[in-house]
C-alpha positions in Angstrom: -33.8 -4.2 74.4 -35.3 -0.8 74.5 -35.7 -1.3 70.4 -36.8 -5.2 70.5 -34.4 -6.9 68.1 -32.0 -5.2 65.2 -30.6 -7.3 62.7 -27.1 -7.5 62.7 -26.6 -5.8 65.9 -24.9 -7.9 68.9 -27.4 -9.6 70.8 -25.8 -8.1 73.8 -24.5 -4.4 75.3 -20.6 -5.4 76.0 -18.4 -2.8 77.8 -15.1 -4.1 77.5 -12.8 -2.8 81.0 -9.1 -2.8 81.2 -8.1 -1.4 84.2 -4.3 -0.2 85.6 -4.0 0.3 89.1 -1.4 1.6 90.5 -0.9 2.0 94.1 1.9 3.6 96.9 1.0 3.3 100.5 3.9 3.1 103.8 2.7 3.3 107.1 4.9 4.1 110.3 4.3 2.2 113.4 5.9 2.8 116.9 6.0 4.6 120.1 8.0 8.1 121.3 7.9 9.9 124.5 5.5 7.6 125.6 2.5 8.1 122.6 2.0 5.1 120.5 1.9 6.7 117.3 0.4 5.3 113.6 1.5 7.7 111.2 0.0 6.5 107.2 0.6 8.2 103.9 -0.2 6.8 100.2 -1.1 7.8 96.5 -3.4 5.3 94.2 -3.9 5.7 90.2 -6.8 4.0 88.8 -6.4 4.1 84.9 -9.6 2.3 83.0 -9.7 2.2 79.0 -13.5 1.2 78.0 -14.6 -0.2 74.1 -18.3 -0.2 74.0 -20.3 -2.5 71.4 -23.7 -3.4 70.9 -24.6 -0.1 71.5 -27.4 1.5 69.4 -27.0 5.2 67.8 -30.6 6.2 67.2 -30.6 8.7 65.2 -28.5 7.1 62.3 -31.0 3.9 62.9 -34.1 6.3 62.1 -31.9 8.1 59.4 -31.2 4.3 57.8 -34.5 3.4 58.0 -35.6 6.6 56.1 -33.1 6.7 53.3 -33.8 2.5 52.9 -30.3 1.8 53.6 -31.3 -0.3 56.7 -33.0 -4.0 55.7 -34.8 -4.8 59.0 -34.9 -8.3 57.5 -31.0 -8.5 58.2 -27.9 -8.6 55.6 -26.6 -5.1 56.2 -23.3 -3.9 55.3 -20.8 -3.3 57.7 -20.8 0.5 56.6 -24.2 0.5 57.8 -23.8 -1.6 60.7 -21.1 0.9 61.4 -23.5 3.9 61.8 -26.3 2.1 63.4 -24.2 0.1 66.2 -20.5 2.0 66.6 -18.4 0.6 68.2 -16.9 3.4 70.8 -14.5 3.9 73.8 -13.5 6.0 76.5 -10.9 6.8 78.7 -11.3 7.6 83.0 -9.2 7.9 85.7 -9.2 8.4 89.2 -6.7 9.6 92.1 -6.5 9.3 95.8 -4.0 10.2 98.1 -3.7 10.7 101.9 -1.7 11.4 104.9 -2.7 10.1 108.5 -1.0 10.8 112.0 -2.5 9.3 115.1 -1.4 9.3 118.6 -2.7 7.6 122.1 -1.8 7.5 124.9 -2.9 6.8 128.7 -3.3 9.9 130.6 -3.6 8.1 133.9 -3.2 4.5 134.9 -5.9 4.4 137.1 -8.7 6.5 137.0 -11.5 3.9 139.4 -11.7 0.5 137.6 -9.4 1.7 134.6 -7.4 4.3 133.0 -8.1 7.0 131.3 -7.1 7.3 127.9 -6.7 9.7 125.0 -5.6 9.1 121.3 -6.0 12.1 118.7 -5.0 12.6 115.0 -5.3 14.3 111.9 -6.1 13.2 108.5 -5.5 14.9 104.9 -6.6 13.5 101.3 -7.8 14.3 98.1 -9.5 12.7 95.5 -9.7 13.3 91.9 -12.1 12.2 89.8 -12.0 12.0 85.5 -14.6 9.9 84.0 -16.5 11.7 81.7 -19.1 10.1 79.3 -18.0 9.0 76.0 -18.3 11.3 72.5 -21.4 9.4 71.1 -22.8 9.7 75.0 -22.7 12.7 75.5 -24.3 14.0 72.2 -26.9 11.5 73.1 -26.1 9.5 69.9 -26.1 6.3 72.1 -27.7 5.2 75.9 -25.5 4.1 78.8 -26.1 3.8 81.8 -22.5 4.2 82.6 -21.8 7.0 85.5 -19.7 9.7 85.3 -18.5 12.2 87.4 -15.3 14.9 87.0 -14.1 17.1 90.3 -12.0 16.9 92.8 -13.1 16.9 96.6 -10.0 17.4 99.5 -10.9 16.6 103.6 -8.8 17.7 106.3 -10.1 16.8 109.6 -8.6 16.8 112.6 -10.2 14.6 115.7 -9.9 13.0 119.3 -11.1 10.8 122.2 -11.1 10.4 125.8 -12.1 7.0 127.0 -12.3 5.6 131.1 -13.7 3.2 132.9 -14.5 4.8 135.9 -16.6 2.1 137.3 -16.3 -1.7 136.6 -18.0 -2.9 133.1 -18.9 0.6 132.3 -16.8 2.1 129.8 -17.0 6.3 129.0 -16.1 7.7 125.8 -16.3 11.2 124.6 -14.7 11.8 120.9 -15.1 14.5 118.9 -14.2 15.3 115.0 -13.5 18.5 113.2 -13.9 17.6 108.9 -13.3 20.7 106.5 -14.0 19.6 102.6 -12.8 21.8 99.4 
């Protein structure tokens, strides 16, 4: 611990995390008009309720030391300890929505030593993060090493691949992908 032993503060920093995850997904796999087709959609939401204890509010500790309300030998009142080592909480949430469509087929059954295959697809996902710092961390009252992120990202992609076996034991592939992030 950065401050050494502080009487009446728990020996360990604790974070109690209650997490609820909700997920929906659907896949469709089949073939149509000579194509093998896979389609997928899904949505995920994760909510976390975080409760922190054992952290030290440095400004409150220094103020209590200066005004004499904090006893360095221990036996401090609950009111003083709730200022020096407050319990605090935070709520964070993230979502991920996605959709994929992939098709593949054999273009030529005999292209040298094997077939000539083609595959192509489309991908979309949107990710949102709402994981702000707790109010006591944001104003600098307590130090916390948790990562905080707020924002969103959308990705749209298209991709294709051509694969052949022109000579026995030699596979040749050409692939390309385009991604656009917002």
